[in-house]
C-alpha positions, 0 to 999 in steps of 0.5 A: 754435410756428407761424408763417404768412400766411393759410395754415399753415406749419411754424415756421421757414418764414414766408409774407409774404402781400400784406397782410402778415398773419402769424399765430402760435400755440403748435403744442404747444397747437394739438395738445393742443386738437385731441385734446381736441375729438376726445376730447370728441366721440368721447365724446359719440358713444359715449354717445349710440350705445351705451346705450339710455338715454344720460346727457345730462349726460355728453353736455353735459359733453363738449361743455363740455370739448370747447368749453373745449378749443377756446377754451383751446388752440385759439382763442388766436392772435396776428395781425401786420398792417402796422398793427395787432395782433389778440390772439385769446385764450380768451374775447376778441379785442383789436385794438390799432393798432400805433402805440399800443403803448408797450411789449411783451415776450415772457415766459411770454406776450406783453405789450403796453401800450398807453393805460395798459392791459396786454394779454396773449396766451398764443399766443407765449411763452417758457420761464424756460430760454429767457429765460435762453438769450436773455440776458434782463434784464428791461429790457423787462418793465415798462410803458414799459420798451421804447420807447427799443429799438423804433426799433433794430429797422427791419427783422426777420429772417425767422429767428433768426439764432442757432439757440439763439435761441428762437422767442419772441424772434424773434416779439418782434423782429418785433413791435418792428420792425412797431411802429417801422415804424408810428411812423414811417409815422404820424409818432407819438412815443413816449408822446406825446398822439397815441399816447394818442389812437391807444390809444382805438382799441383794439377788444375784442370777447367771444367770444360764440360761445364764452362761450354754448356754455361757459355753456349746456353747463355749466348744462345739465350741472348741471340734468341732473345735478340732475334 
């Protein structure tokens, strides 16, 4: 995985910028995504340059799969700020005020519950084996199951204290600490009307560029193949 401030750094070397924004993403997914995008681009160039009658349907498919690799593997990222959390997913971006979060947990993916809705992010996750090693009991796995634990994390460690602790657990504790700080700062009580009101400010925006490229390239490929 990867944690960074405004610049990318290796896992285990978090940077706190002046605006206190941290970014988390799956390093393995980003590597695979980069390979996928490069492979699609190289294939498209070869088709266009090494044939007198290039297959534009193949080029369109290359664009589609390159865009798919970008959206599925490179775009997902978690941005943790002092007041909100931004979940950049494959085809959407959710901005959730920290004080509006009712519960959260990191299992196979990050799950955030706010305003009676569930928001997920594949940018951070834990395997089943990591969950077992971390002593996961399932107490935070459901809606509202973790709010009583939030105040127990007034601050978060810069690195996991136990080398056997997964990075997913470190990120989870970091998020809990930020939520606890936000609740204290805003003077908001868990499961209160004030917290429900904050949840109304959750912003979800579609990834218009990615959706447009995926849809256009796929339609173009289908039409060109049919001709």
